[in-house]
mmCIF file of the protein (N, C-alpha, C, O) and its ligand, coordinates in Angstrom:
data_MODEL
# 
_entry.id   MODEL 
# 
loop_
_entity.id 
_entity.type 
_entity.pdbx_number_of_molecules 
1 polymer     1 
2 non-polymer 1 
# 
_entity_poly.entity_id                      1 
_entity_poly.type                           'polypeptide(L)' 
_entity_poly.nstd_linkage                   no 
_entity_poly.nstd_monomer                   no 
_entity_poly.pdbx_seq_one_letter_code       MEADLNRVEAELGDVEHALTRLDAGTYGTCEVCGSAISDEGLQAAPAARRCADHA 
_entity_poly.pdbx_seq_one_letter_code_can   MEADLNRVEAELGDVEHALTRLDAGTYGTCEVCGSAISDEGLQAAPAARRCADHA 
_entity_poly.pdbx_strand_id                 A 
# 
loop_
_entity_poly_seq.entity_id 
_entity_poly_seq.num 
_entity_poly_seq.mon_id 
_entity_poly_seq.hetero 
1 1  MET n 
1 2  GLU n 
1 3  ALA n 
1 4  ASP n 
1 5  LEU n 
1 6  ASN n 
1 7  ARG n 
1 8  VAL n 
1 9  GLU n 
1 10 ALA n 
1 11 GLU n 
1 12 LEU n 
1 13 GLY n 
1 14 ASP n 
1 15 VAL n 
1 16 GLU n 
1 17 HIS n 
1 18 ALA n 
1 19 LEU n 
1 20 THR n 
1 21 ARG n 
1 22 LEU n 
1 23 ASP n 
1 24 ALA n 
1 25 GLY n 
1 26 THR n 
1 27 TYR n 
1 28 GLY n 
1 29 THR n 
1 30 CYS n 
1 31 GLU n 
1 32 VAL n 
1 33 CYS n 
1 34 GLY n 
1 35 SER n 
1 36 ALA n 
1 37 ILE n 
1 38 SER n 
1 39 ASP n 
1 40 GLU n 
1 41 GLY n 
1 42 LEU n 
1 43 GLN n 
1 44 ALA n 
1 45 ALA n 
1 46 PRO n 
1 47 ALA n 
1 48 ALA n 
1 49 ARG n 
1 50 ARG n 
1 51 CYS n 
1 52 ALA n 
1 53 ASP n 
1 54 HIS n 
1 55 ALA n 
# 
loop_
_struct_asym.id 
_struct_asym.entity_id 
A 1 
B 2 
# 
loop_
_chem_comp.id 
_chem_comp.type 
_chem_comp.mon_nstd_flag 
ALA 'L-peptide linking' y 
ARG 'L-peptide linking' y 
ASN 'L-peptide linking' y 
ASP 'L-peptide linking' y 
CYS 'L-peptide linking' y 
GLN 'L-peptide linking' y 
GLU 'L-peptide linking' y 
GLY 'peptide linking'   y 
HIS 'L-peptide linking' y 
ILE 'L-peptide linking' y 
LEU 'L-peptide linking' y 
MET 'L-peptide linking' y 
PRO 'L-peptide linking' y 
SER 'L-peptide linking' y 
THR 'L-peptide linking' y 
TYR 'L-peptide linking' y 
VAL 'L-peptide linking' y 
ZN  non-polymer         . 
# 
_pdbx_entity_nonpoly.entity_id   2 
_pdbx_entity_nonpoly.name        ? 
_pdbx_entity_nonpoly.comp_id     ZN 
# 
_pdbx_nonpoly_scheme.asym_id         B 
_pdbx_nonpoly_scheme.entity_id       2 
_pdbx_nonpoly_scheme.mon_id          ZN 
_pdbx_nonpoly_scheme.ndb_seq_num     1 
_pdbx_nonpoly_scheme.pdb_seq_num     101 
_pdbx_nonpoly_scheme.auth_seq_num    101 
_pdbx_nonpoly_scheme.pdb_mon_id      ZN 
_pdbx_nonpoly_scheme.auth_mon_id     ZN 
_pdbx_nonpoly_scheme.pdb_strand_id   A 
_pdbx_nonpoly_scheme.pdb_ins_code    . 
# 
loop_
_atom_site.group_PDB 
_atom_site.id 
_atom_site.type_symbol 
_atom_site.label_atom_id 
_atom_site.label_alt_id 
_atom_site.label_comp_id 
_atom_site.label_asym_id 
_atom_site.label_entity_id 
_atom_site.label_seq_id 
_atom_site.pdbx_PDB_ins_code 
_atom_site.Cartn_x 
_atom_site.Cartn_y 
_atom_site.Cartn_z 
_atom_site.occupancy 
_atom_site.B_iso_or_equiv 
_atom_site.pdbx_formal_charge 
_atom_site.auth_seq_id 
_atom_site.auth_comp_id 
_atom_site.auth_asym_id 
_atom_site.auth_atom_id 
_atom_site.pdbx_PDB_model_num 
ATOM   1   N  N  . MET A 1 1  ? 93.715 190.921 -181.946 1.00 0.00 ? 1   MET A N  1 
ATOM   2   C  CA . MET A 1 1  ? 94.673 190.244 -182.761 1.00 0.00 ? 1   MET A CA 1 
ATOM   3   C  C  . MET A 1 1  ? 95.102 188.829 -182.200 1.00 0.00 ? 1   MET A C  1 
ATOM   4   O  O  . MET A 1 1  ? 95.275 187.803 -182.857 1.00 0.00 ? 1   MET A O  1 
ATOM   5   N  N  . GLU A 1 2  ? 95.235 189.009 -180.813 1.00 0.00 ? 2   GLU A N  1 
ATOM   6   C  CA . GLU A 1 2  ? 95.611 187.764 -180.094 1.00 0.00 ? 2   GLU A CA 1 
ATOM   7   C  C  . GLU A 1 2  ? 94.559 186.656 -180.262 1.00 0.00 ? 2   GLU A C  1 
ATOM   8   O  O  . GLU A 1 2  ? 94.909 185.480 -180.358 1.00 0.00 ? 2   GLU A O  1 
ATOM   9   N  N  . ALA A 1 3  ? 93.200 187.050 -180.298 1.00 0.00 ? 3   ALA A N  1 
ATOM   10  C  CA . ALA A 1 3  ? 92.252 186.164 -180.405 1.00 0.00 ? 3   ALA A CA 1 
ATOM   11  C  C  . ALA A 1 3  ? 92.375 185.533 -181.787 1.00 0.00 ? 3   ALA A C  1 
ATOM   12  O  O  . ALA A 1 3  ? 92.306 184.313 -181.940 1.00 0.00 ? 3   ALA A O  1 
ATOM   13  N  N  . ASP A 1 4  ? 92.544 186.318 -182.706 1.00 0.00 ? 4   ASP A N  1 
ATOM   14  C  CA . ASP A 1 4  ? 92.700 185.739 -184.203 1.00 0.00 ? 4   ASP A CA 1 
ATOM   15  C  C  . ASP A 1 4  ? 93.877 184.701 -184.152 1.00 0.00 ? 4   ASP A C  1 
ATOM   16  O  O  . ASP A 1 4  ? 93.761 183.611 -184.711 1.00 0.00 ? 4   ASP A O  1 
ATOM   17  N  N  . LEU A 1 5  ? 94.973 185.048 -183.493 1.00 0.00 ? 5   LEU A N  1 
ATOM   18  C  CA . LEU A 1 5  ? 96.088 184.175 -183.610 1.00 0.00 ? 5   LEU A CA 1 
ATOM   19  C  C  . LEU A 1 5  ? 95.672 182.846 -182.903 1.00 0.00 ? 5   LEU A C  1 
ATOM   20  O  O  . LEU A 1 5  ? 95.963 181.761 -183.406 1.00 0.00 ? 5   LEU A O  1 
ATOM   21  N  N  . ASN A 1 6  ? 95.000 182.948 -181.751 1.00 0.00 ? 6   ASN A N  1 
ATOM   22  C  CA . ASN A 1 6  ? 94.612 181.675 -181.098 1.00 0.00 ? 6   ASN A CA 1 
ATOM   23  C  C  . ASN A 1 6  ? 93.709 180.801 -181.999 1.00 0.00 ? 6   ASN A C  1 
ATOM   24  O  O  . ASN A 1 6  ? 93.816 179.577 -182.073 1.00 0.00 ? 6   ASN A O  1 
ATOM   25  N  N  . ARG A 1 7  ? 92.851 181.512 -182.644 1.00 0.00 ? 7   ARG A N  1 
ATOM   26  C  CA . ARG A 1 7  ? 92.023 180.875 -183.540 1.00 0.00 ? 7   ARG A CA 1 
ATOM   27  C  C  . ARG A 1 7  ? 92.676 180.044 -184.630 1.00 0.00 ? 7   ARG A C  1 
ATOM   28  O  O  . ARG A 1 7  ? 92.344 178.901 -184.945 1.00 0.00 ? 7   ARG A O  1 
ATOM   29  N  N  . VAL A 1 8  ? 93.707 180.814 -185.194 1.00 0.00 ? 8   VAL A N  1 
ATOM   30  C  CA . VAL A 1 8  ? 94.452 180.245 -186.377 1.00 0.00 ? 8   VAL A CA 1 
ATOM   31  C  C  . VAL A 1 8  ? 95.249 179.008 -185.835 1.00 0.00 ? 8   VAL A C  1 
ATOM   32  O  O  . VAL A 1 8  ? 95.378 177.998 -186.528 1.00 0.00 ? 8   VAL A O  1 
ATOM   33  N  N  . GLU A 1 9  ? 95.789 179.119 -184.554 1.00 0.00 ? 9   GLU A N  1 
ATOM   34  C  CA . GLU A 1 9  ? 96.558 178.067 -184.062 1.00 0.00 ? 9   GLU A CA 1 
ATOM   35  C  C  . GLU A 1 9  ? 95.721 176.838 -183.776 1.00 0.00 ? 9   GLU A C  1 
ATOM   36  O  O  . GLU A 1 9  ? 96.159 175.693 -183.893 1.00 0.00 ? 9   GLU A O  1 
ATOM   37  N  N  . ALA A 1 10 ? 94.432 177.156 -183.375 1.00 0.00 ? 10  ALA A N  1 
ATOM   38  C  CA . ALA A 1 10 ? 93.516 176.011 -183.067 1.00 0.00 ? 10  ALA A CA 1 
ATOM   39  C  C  . ALA A 1 10 ? 93.131 175.315 -184.454 1.00 0.00 ? 10  ALA A C  1 
ATOM   40  O  O  . ALA A 1 10 ? 93.035 174.091 -184.539 1.00 0.00 ? 10  ALA A O  1 
ATOM   41  N  N  . GLU A 1 11 ? 92.943 176.063 -185.395 1.00 0.00 ? 11  GLU A N  1 
ATOM   42  C  CA . GLU A 1 11 ? 92.585 175.559 -186.783 1.00 0.00 ? 11  GLU A CA 1 
ATOM   43  C  C  . GLU A 1 11 ? 93.755 174.651 -187.258 1.00 0.00 ? 11  GLU A C  1 
ATOM   44  O  O  . GLU A 1 11 ? 93.580 173.523 -187.720 1.00 0.00 ? 11  GLU A O  1 
ATOM   45  N  N  . LEU A 1 12 ? 94.983 175.260 -187.098 1.00 0.00 ? 12  LEU A N  1 
ATOM   46  C  CA . LEU A 1 12 ? 96.228 174.485 -187.564 1.00 0.00 ? 12  LEU A CA 1 
ATOM   47  C  C  . LEU A 1 12 ? 96.169 173.269 -186.848 1.00 0.00 ? 12  LEU A C  1 
ATOM   48  O  O  . LEU A 1 12 ? 96.332 172.219 -187.469 1.00 0.00 ? 12  LEU A O  1 
ATOM   49  N  N  . GLY A 1 13 ? 95.950 173.258 -185.574 1.00 0.00 ? 13  GLY A N  1 
ATOM   50  C  CA . GLY A 1 13 ? 96.156 172.119 -184.659 1.00 0.00 ? 13  GLY A CA 1 
ATOM   51  C  C  . GLY A 1 13 ? 95.018 170.997 -185.335 1.00 0.00 ? 13  GLY A C  1 
ATOM   52  O  O  . GLY A 1 13 ? 95.330 169.814 -185.471 1.00 0.00 ? 13  GLY A O  1 
ATOM   53  N  N  . ASP A 1 14 ? 93.812 171.466 -185.695 1.00 0.00 ? 14  ASP A N  1 
ATOM   54  C  CA . ASP A 1 14 ? 92.835 170.612 -186.234 1.00 0.00 ? 14  ASP A CA 1 
ATOM   55  C  C  . ASP A 1 14 ? 93.250 169.886 -187.537 1.00 0.00 ? 14  ASP A C  1 
ATOM   56  O  O  . ASP A 1 14 ? 92.975 168.709 -187.768 1.00 0.00 ? 14  ASP A O  1 
ATOM   57  N  N  . VAL A 1 15 ? 93.993 170.767 -188.430 1.00 0.00 ? 15  VAL A N  1 
ATOM   58  C  CA . VAL A 1 15 ? 94.380 170.282 -189.646 1.00 0.00 ? 15  VAL A CA 1 
ATOM   59  C  C  . VAL A 1 15 ? 95.415 169.184 -189.475 1.00 0.00 ? 15  VAL A C  1 
ATOM   60  O  O  . VAL A 1 15 ? 95.337 168.119 -190.088 1.00 0.00 ? 15  VAL A O  1 
ATOM   61  N  N  . GLU A 1 16 ? 96.377 169.476 -188.631 1.00 0.00 ? 16  GLU A N  1 
ATOM   62  C  CA . GLU A 1 16 ? 97.467 168.475 -188.333 1.00 0.00 ? 16  GLU A CA 1 
ATOM   63  C  C  . GLU A 1 16 ? 96.842 167.252 -187.704 1.00 0.00 ? 16  GLU A C  1 
ATOM   64  O  O  . GLU A 1 16 ? 97.301 166.143 -187.978 1.00 0.00 ? 16  GLU A O  1 
ATOM   65  N  N  . HIS A 1 17 ? 95.833 167.385 -186.886 1.00 0.00 ? 17  HIS A N  1 
ATOM   66  C  CA . HIS A 1 17 ? 95.231 166.215 -186.388 1.00 0.00 ? 17  HIS A CA 1 
ATOM   67  C  C  . HIS A 1 17 ? 94.547 165.421 -187.473 1.00 0.00 ? 17  HIS A C  1 
ATOM   68  O  O  . HIS A 1 17 ? 94.560 164.190 -187.485 1.00 0.00 ? 17  HIS A O  1 
ATOM   69  N  N  . ALA A 1 18 ? 93.942 166.174 -188.396 1.00 0.00 ? 18  ALA A N  1 
ATOM   70  C  CA . ALA A 1 18 ? 93.277 165.437 -189.623 1.00 0.00 ? 18  ALA A CA 1 
ATOM   71  C  C  . ALA A 1 18 ? 94.290 164.671 -190.333 1.00 0.00 ? 18  ALA A C  1 
ATOM   72  O  O  . ALA A 1 18 ? 94.101 163.509 -190.695 1.00 0.00 ? 18  ALA A O  1 
ATOM   73  N  N  . LEU A 1 19 ? 95.432 165.358 -190.545 1.00 0.00 ? 19  LEU A N  1 
ATOM   74  C  CA . LEU A 1 19 ? 96.471 164.611 -191.367 1.00 0.00 ? 19  LEU A CA 1 
ATOM   75  C  C  . LEU A 1 19 ? 96.935 163.363 -190.638 1.00 0.00 ? 19  LEU A C  1 
ATOM   76  O  O  . LEU A 1 19 ? 97.155 162.339 -191.285 1.00 0.00 ? 19  LEU A O  1 
ATOM   77  N  N  . THR A 1 20 ? 97.088 163.398 -189.379 1.00 0.00 ? 20  THR A N  1 
ATOM   78  C  CA . THR A 1 20 ? 97.458 162.283 -188.567 1.00 0.00 ? 20  THR A CA 1 
ATOM   79  C  C  . THR A 1 20 ? 96.435 161.045 -188.844 1.00 0.00 ? 20  THR A C  1 
ATOM   80  O  O  . THR A 1 20 ? 96.746 159.871 -189.044 1.00 0.00 ? 20  THR A O  1 
ATOM   81  N  N  . ARG A 1 21 ? 95.203 161.590 -188.803 1.00 0.00 ? 21  ARG A N  1 
ATOM   82  C  CA . ARG A 1 21 ? 94.090 160.605 -188.947 1.00 0.00 ? 21  ARG A CA 1 
ATOM   83  C  C  . ARG A 1 21 ? 94.088 160.031 -190.416 1.00 0.00 ? 21  ARG A C  1 
ATOM   84  O  O  . ARG A 1 21 ? 93.750 158.872 -190.655 1.00 0.00 ? 21  ARG A O  1 
ATOM   85  N  N  . LEU A 1 22 ? 94.476 160.902 -191.354 1.00 0.00 ? 22  LEU A N  1 
ATOM   86  C  CA . LEU A 1 22 ? 94.523 160.474 -192.753 1.00 0.00 ? 22  LEU A CA 1 
ATOM   87  C  C  . LEU A 1 22 ? 95.634 159.219 -192.816 1.00 0.00 ? 22  LEU A C  1 
ATOM   88  O  O  . LEU A 1 22 ? 95.382 158.167 -193.404 1.00 0.00 ? 22  LEU A O  1 
ATOM   89  N  N  . ASP A 1 23 ? 96.717 159.445 -192.225 1.00 0.00 ? 23  ASP A N  1 
ATOM   90  C  CA . ASP A 1 23 ? 97.864 158.537 -192.197 1.00 0.00 ? 23  ASP A CA 1 
ATOM   91  C  C  . ASP A 1 23 ? 97.314 157.197 -191.452 1.00 0.00 ? 23  ASP A C  1 
ATOM   92  O  O  . ASP A 1 23 ? 97.671 156.067 -191.784 1.00 0.00 ? 23  ASP A O  1 
ATOM   93  N  N  . ALA A 1 24 ? 96.467 157.454 -190.478 1.00 0.00 ? 24  ALA A N  1 
ATOM   94  C  CA . ALA A 1 24 ? 96.090 156.297 -189.624 1.00 0.00 ? 24  ALA A CA 1 
ATOM   95  C  C  . ALA A 1 24 ? 94.907 155.593 -190.408 1.00 0.00 ? 24  ALA A C  1 
ATOM   96  O  O  . ALA A 1 24 ? 94.549 154.495 -189.984 1.00 0.00 ? 24  ALA A O  1 
ATOM   97  N  N  . GLY A 1 25 ? 94.350 156.062 -191.375 1.00 0.00 ? 25  GLY A N  1 
ATOM   98  C  CA . GLY A 1 25 ? 93.203 155.513 -191.980 1.00 0.00 ? 25  GLY A CA 1 
ATOM   99  C  C  . GLY A 1 25 ? 91.870 155.715 -191.334 1.00 0.00 ? 25  GLY A C  1 
ATOM   100 O  O  . GLY A 1 25 ? 90.904 155.016 -191.641 1.00 0.00 ? 25  GLY A O  1 
ATOM   101 N  N  . THR A 1 26 ? 91.808 156.725 -190.384 1.00 0.00 ? 26  THR A N  1 
ATOM   102 C  CA . THR A 1 26 ? 90.605 156.996 -189.650 1.00 0.00 ? 26  THR A CA 1 
ATOM   103 C  C  . THR A 1 26 ? 89.909 158.264 -189.968 1.00 0.00 ? 26  THR A C  1 
ATOM   104 O  O  . THR A 1 26 ? 88.851 158.578 -189.420 1.00 0.00 ? 26  THR A O  1 
ATOM   105 N  N  . TYR A 1 27 ? 90.550 159.043 -190.918 1.00 0.00 ? 27  TYR A N  1 
ATOM   106 C  CA . TYR A 1 27 ? 90.080 160.387 -191.462 1.00 0.00 ? 27  TYR A CA 1 
ATOM   107 C  C  . TYR A 1 27 ? 88.618 160.189 -191.836 1.00 0.00 ? 27  TYR A C  1 
ATOM   108 O  O  . TYR A 1 27 ? 88.316 159.238 -192.557 1.00 0.00 ? 27  TYR A O  1 
ATOM   109 N  N  . GLY A 1 28 ? 87.695 161.035 -191.385 1.00 0.00 ? 28  GLY A N  1 
ATOM   110 C  CA . GLY A 1 28 ? 86.294 161.054 -191.751 1.00 0.00 ? 28  GLY A CA 1 
ATOM   111 C  C  . GLY A 1 28 ? 85.451 160.066 -191.006 1.00 0.00 ? 28  GLY A C  1 
ATOM   112 O  O  . GLY A 1 28 ? 84.344 159.710 -191.407 1.00 0.00 ? 28  GLY A O  1 
ATOM   113 N  N  . THR A 1 29 ? 86.004 159.645 -189.929 1.00 0.00 ? 29  THR A N  1 
ATOM   114 C  CA . THR A 1 29 ? 85.175 158.875 -189.112 1.00 0.00 ? 29  THR A CA 1 
ATOM   115 C  C  . THR A 1 29 ? 85.109 159.580 -187.726 1.00 0.00 ? 29  THR A C  1 
ATOM   116 O  O  . THR A 1 29 ? 86.032 160.285 -187.316 1.00 0.00 ? 29  THR A O  1 
ATOM   117 N  N  . CYS A 1 30 ? 83.940 159.345 -187.014 1.00 0.00 ? 30  CYS A N  1 
ATOM   118 C  CA . CYS A 1 30 ? 83.695 159.974 -185.718 1.00 0.00 ? 30  CYS A CA 1 
ATOM   119 C  C  . CYS A 1 30 ? 84.615 159.474 -184.601 1.00 0.00 ? 30  CYS A C  1 
ATOM   120 O  O  . CYS A 1 30 ? 84.738 158.260 -184.438 1.00 0.00 ? 30  CYS A O  1 
ATOM   121 N  N  . GLU A 1 31 ? 85.286 160.372 -183.801 1.00 0.00 ? 31  GLU A N  1 
ATOM   122 C  CA . GLU A 1 31 ? 86.201 159.782 -182.732 1.00 0.00 ? 31  GLU A CA 1 
ATOM   123 C  C  . GLU A 1 31 ? 85.451 159.248 -181.614 1.00 0.00 ? 31  GLU A C  1 
ATOM   124 O  O  . GLU A 1 31 ? 86.042 158.479 -180.856 1.00 0.00 ? 31  GLU A O  1 
ATOM   125 N  N  . VAL A 1 32 ? 84.055 159.583 -181.363 1.00 0.00 ? 32  VAL A N  1 
ATOM   126 C  CA . VAL A 1 32 ? 83.297 159.126 -180.416 1.00 0.00 ? 32  VAL A CA 1 
ATOM   127 C  C  . VAL A 1 32 ? 82.697 157.704 -180.722 1.00 0.00 ? 32  VAL A C  1 
ATOM   128 O  O  . VAL A 1 32 ? 82.891 156.743 -179.977 1.00 0.00 ? 32  VAL A O  1 
ATOM   129 N  N  . CYS A 1 33 ? 81.915 157.643 -181.936 1.00 0.00 ? 33  CYS A N  1 
ATOM   130 C  CA . CYS A 1 33 ? 81.170 156.549 -182.156 1.00 0.00 ? 33  CYS A CA 1 
ATOM   131 C  C  . CYS A 1 33 ? 81.818 155.713 -183.418 1.00 0.00 ? 33  CYS A C  1 
ATOM   132 O  O  . CYS A 1 33 ? 81.391 154.591 -183.690 1.00 0.00 ? 33  CYS A O  1 
ATOM   133 N  N  . GLY A 1 34 ? 82.772 156.268 -184.096 1.00 0.00 ? 34  GLY A N  1 
ATOM   134 C  CA . GLY A 1 34 ? 83.470 155.488 -185.154 1.00 0.00 ? 34  GLY A CA 1 
ATOM   135 C  C  . GLY A 1 34 ? 82.658 155.545 -186.461 1.00 0.00 ? 34  GLY A C  1 
ATOM   136 O  O  . GLY A 1 34 ? 83.173 155.067 -187.472 1.00 0.00 ? 34  GLY A O  1 
ATOM   137 N  N  . SER A 1 35 ? 81.566 156.031 -186.513 1.00 0.00 ? 35  SER A N  1 
ATOM   138 C  CA . SER A 1 35 ? 80.749 156.029 -187.788 1.00 0.00 ? 35  SER A CA 1 
ATOM   139 C  C  . SER A 1 35 ? 81.316 156.998 -188.702 1.00 0.00 ? 35  SER A C  1 
ATOM   140 O  O  . SER A 1 35 ? 82.035 157.909 -188.293 1.00 0.00 ? 35  SER A O  1 
ATOM   141 N  N  . ALA A 1 36 ? 81.007 156.831 -189.991 1.00 0.00 ? 36  ALA A N  1 
ATOM   142 C  CA . ALA A 1 36 ? 81.644 157.862 -191.033 1.00 0.00 ? 36  ALA A CA 1 
ATOM   143 C  C  . ALA A 1 36 ? 80.847 159.151 -190.917 1.00 0.00 ? 36  ALA A C  1 
ATOM   144 O  O  . ALA A 1 36 ? 79.629 159.209 -190.745 1.00 0.00 ? 36  ALA A O  1 
ATOM   145 N  N  . ILE A 1 37 ? 81.708 160.208 -191.036 1.00 0.00 ? 37  ILE A N  1 
ATOM   146 C  CA . ILE A 1 37 ? 81.157 161.647 -191.066 1.00 0.00 ? 37  ILE A CA 1 
ATOM   147 C  C  . ILE A 1 37 ? 80.659 161.777 -192.453 1.00 0.00 ? 37  ILE A C  1 
ATOM   148 O  O  . ILE A 1 37 ? 81.333 161.343 -193.388 1.00 0.00 ? 37  ILE A O  1 
ATOM   149 N  N  . SER A 1 38 ? 79.494 162.360 -192.641 1.00 0.00 ? 38  SER A N  1 
ATOM   150 C  CA . SER A 1 38 ? 78.972 162.620 -193.838 1.00 0.00 ? 38  SER A CA 1 
ATOM   151 C  C  . SER A 1 38 ? 79.648 163.468 -194.847 1.00 0.00 ? 38  SER A C  1 
ATOM   152 O  O  . SER A 1 38 ? 80.323 164.388 -194.387 1.00 0.00 ? 38  SER A O  1 
ATOM   153 N  N  . ASP A 1 39 ? 79.598 163.335 -196.143 1.00 0.00 ? 39  ASP A N  1 
ATOM   154 C  CA . ASP A 1 39 ? 80.372 164.221 -197.009 1.00 0.00 ? 39  ASP A CA 1 
ATOM   155 C  C  . ASP A 1 39 ? 80.115 165.704 -196.791 1.00 0.00 ? 39  ASP A C  1 
ATOM   156 O  O  . ASP A 1 39 ? 80.980 166.578 -196.836 1.00 0.00 ? 39  ASP A O  1 
ATOM   157 N  N  . GLU A 1 40 ? 78.731 165.893 -196.533 1.00 0.00 ? 40  GLU A N  1 
ATOM   158 C  CA . GLU A 1 40 ? 78.377 167.355 -196.258 1.00 0.00 ? 40  GLU A CA 1 
ATOM   159 C  C  . GLU A 1 40 ? 79.120 167.774 -194.997 1.00 0.00 ? 40  GLU A C  1 
ATOM   160 O  O  . GLU A 1 40 ? 79.630 168.894 -194.959 1.00 0.00 ? 40  GLU A O  1 
ATOM   161 N  N  . GLY A 1 41 ? 79.204 167.019 -194.057 1.00 0.00 ? 41  GLY A N  1 
ATOM   162 C  CA . GLY A 1 41 ? 79.896 167.511 -192.880 1.00 0.00 ? 41  GLY A CA 1 
ATOM   163 C  C  . GLY A 1 41 ? 81.367 167.727 -193.075 1.00 0.00 ? 41  GLY A C  1 
ATOM   164 O  O  . GLY A 1 41 ? 81.959 168.653 -192.520 1.00 0.00 ? 41  GLY A O  1 
ATOM   165 N  N  . LEU A 1 42 ? 81.976 166.826 -193.902 1.00 0.00 ? 42  LEU A N  1 
ATOM   166 C  CA . LEU A 1 42 ? 83.439 167.091 -194.302 1.00 0.00 ? 42  LEU A CA 1 
ATOM   167 C  C  . LEU A 1 42 ? 83.648 168.270 -195.139 1.00 0.00 ? 42  LEU A C  1 
ATOM   168 O  O  . LEU A 1 42 ? 84.637 168.997 -195.044 1.00 0.00 ? 42  LEU A O  1 
ATOM   169 N  N  . GLN A 1 43 ? 82.662 168.442 -195.983 1.00 0.00 ? 43  GLN A N  1 
ATOM   170 C  CA . GLN A 1 43 ? 82.817 169.643 -196.885 1.00 0.00 ? 43  GLN A CA 1 
ATOM   171 C  C  . GLN A 1 43 ? 82.755 170.968 -195.997 1.00 0.00 ? 43  GLN A C  1 
ATOM   172 O  O  . GLN A 1 43 ? 83.511 171.924 -196.169 1.00 0.00 ? 43  GLN A O  1 
ATOM   173 N  N  . ALA A 1 44 ? 81.801 170.903 -195.069 1.00 0.00 ? 44  ALA A N  1 
ATOM   174 C  CA . ALA A 1 44 ? 81.697 172.063 -194.197 1.00 0.00 ? 44  ALA A CA 1 
ATOM   175 C  C  . ALA A 1 44 ? 82.860 172.288 -193.269 1.00 0.00 ? 44  ALA A C  1 
ATOM   176 O  O  . ALA A 1 44 ? 83.298 173.409 -193.014 1.00 0.00 ? 44  ALA A O  1 
ATOM   177 N  N  . ALA A 1 45 ? 83.351 171.135 -192.764 1.00 0.00 ? 45  ALA A N  1 
ATOM   178 C  CA . ALA A 1 45 ? 84.531 171.149 -191.788 1.00 0.00 ? 45  ALA A CA 1 
ATOM   179 C  C  . ALA A 1 45 ? 85.396 170.023 -192.177 1.00 0.00 ? 45  ALA A C  1 
ATOM   180 O  O  . ALA A 1 45 ? 85.204 168.914 -191.678 1.00 0.00 ? 45  ALA A O  1 
ATOM   181 N  N  . PRO A 1 46 ? 86.347 170.232 -193.043 1.00 0.00 ? 46  PRO A N  1 
ATOM   182 C  CA . PRO A 1 46 ? 87.306 169.153 -193.532 1.00 0.00 ? 46  PRO A CA 1 
ATOM   183 C  C  . PRO A 1 46 ? 88.152 168.454 -192.400 1.00 0.00 ? 46  PRO A C  1 
ATOM   184 O  O  . PRO A 1 46 ? 88.617 167.318 -192.495 1.00 0.00 ? 46  PRO A O  1 
ATOM   185 N  N  . ALA A 1 47 ? 88.280 169.261 -191.357 1.00 0.00 ? 47  ALA A N  1 
ATOM   186 C  CA . ALA A 1 47 ? 89.163 168.686 -190.153 1.00 0.00 ? 47  ALA A CA 1 
ATOM   187 C  C  . ALA A 1 47 ? 88.220 168.075 -189.148 1.00 0.00 ? 47  ALA A C  1 
ATOM   188 O  O  . ALA A 1 47 ? 88.714 167.710 -188.081 1.00 0.00 ? 47  ALA A O  1 
ATOM   189 N  N  . ALA A 1 48 ? 86.831 167.903 -189.364 1.00 0.00 ? 48  ALA A N  1 
ATOM   190 C  CA . ALA A 1 48 ? 85.930 167.533 -188.413 1.00 0.00 ? 48  ALA A CA 1 
ATOM   191 C  C  . ALA A 1 48 ? 86.355 166.129 -187.774 1.00 0.00 ? 48  ALA A C  1 
ATOM   192 O  O  . ALA A 1 48 ? 86.766 165.195 -188.462 1.00 0.00 ? 48  ALA A O  1 
ATOM   193 N  N  . ARG A 1 49 ? 86.215 166.082 -186.428 1.00 0.00 ? 49  ARG A N  1 
ATOM   194 C  CA . ARG A 1 49 ? 86.635 164.781 -185.794 1.00 0.00 ? 49  ARG A CA 1 
ATOM   195 C  C  . ARG A 1 49 ? 85.406 163.936 -185.319 1.00 0.00 ? 49  ARG A C  1 
ATOM   196 O  O  . ARG A 1 49 ? 85.461 162.796 -184.856 1.00 0.00 ? 49  ARG A O  1 
ATOM   197 N  N  . ARG A 1 50 ? 84.299 164.692 -185.515 1.00 0.00 ? 50  ARG A N  1 
ATOM   198 C  CA . ARG A 1 50 ? 83.131 163.939 -184.882 1.00 0.00 ? 50  ARG A CA 1 
ATOM   199 C  C  . ARG A 1 50 ? 81.962 163.997 -185.832 1.00 0.00 ? 50  ARG A C  1 
ATOM   200 O  O  . ARG A 1 50 ? 81.908 164.898 -186.669 1.00 0.00 ? 50  ARG A O  1 
ATOM   201 N  N  . CYS A 1 51 ? 80.981 163.034 -185.737 1.00 0.00 ? 51  CYS A N  1 
ATOM   202 C  CA . CYS A 1 51 ? 79.852 163.007 -186.542 1.00 0.00 ? 51  CYS A CA 1 
ATOM   203 C  C  . CYS A 1 51 ? 78.762 164.083 -186.127 1.00 0.00 ? 51  CYS A C  1 
ATOM   204 O  O  . CYS A 1 51 ? 78.960 164.661 -185.059 1.00 0.00 ? 51  CYS A O  1 
ATOM   205 N  N  . ALA A 1 52 ? 77.767 164.373 -186.772 1.00 0.00 ? 52  ALA A N  1 
ATOM   206 C  CA . ALA A 1 52 ? 76.885 165.362 -186.464 1.00 0.00 ? 52  ALA A CA 1 
ATOM   207 C  C  . ALA A 1 52 ? 76.208 165.065 -185.037 1.00 0.00 ? 52  ALA A C  1 
ATOM   208 O  O  . ALA A 1 52 ? 75.814 165.986 -184.322 1.00 0.00 ? 52  ALA A O  1 
ATOM   209 N  N  . ASP A 1 53 ? 76.114 163.871 -184.717 1.00 0.00 ? 53  ASP A N  1 
ATOM   210 C  CA . ASP A 1 53 ? 75.436 163.438 -183.478 1.00 0.00 ? 53  ASP A CA 1 
ATOM   211 C  C  . ASP A 1 53 ? 76.422 163.920 -182.249 1.00 0.00 ? 53  ASP A C  1 
ATOM   212 O  O  . ASP A 1 53 ? 75.956 164.310 -181.178 1.00 0.00 ? 53  ASP A O  1 
ATOM   213 N  N  . HIS A 1 54 ? 77.716 163.856 -182.495 1.00 0.00 ? 54  HIS A N  1 
ATOM   214 C  CA . HIS A 1 54 ? 78.670 164.070 -181.415 1.00 0.00 ? 54  HIS A CA 1 
ATOM   215 C  C  . HIS A 1 54 ? 79.474 165.519 -181.623 1.00 0.00 ? 54  HIS A C  1 
ATOM   216 O  O  . HIS A 1 54 ? 80.400 165.798 -180.862 1.00 0.00 ? 54  HIS A O  1 
ATOM   217 N  N  . ALA A 1 55 ? 79.118 166.319 -182.569 1.00 0.00 ? 55  ALA A N  1 
ATOM   218 C  CA . ALA A 1 55 ? 79.854 167.466 -182.805 1.00 0.00 ? 55  ALA A CA 1 
ATOM   219 C  C  . ALA A 1 55 ? 79.834 168.348 -181.676 1.00 0.00 ? 55  ALA A C  1 
ATOM   220 O  O  . ALA A 1 55 ? 80.440 169.418 -181.718 1.00 0.00 ? 55  ALA A O  1 
HETATM 221 ZN ZN . ZN  B 2 .  ? 79.537 160.019 -183.560 1.00 0.00 2 101 ZN  A ZN 1 
# 
């Protein structure tokens, strides 16, 4: 159960981070190289912070 809880907390953190990036206008861009993350990538992981090259 503890592992599940940790995973949920990590996912929540990712979602909060994504919301911050939405506010900042940087949602959907890679934090490493700044290029846009593909629609496919965002569908698979809506809170993705990095492009496929830097995932
Ligand atoms: Zn990148």
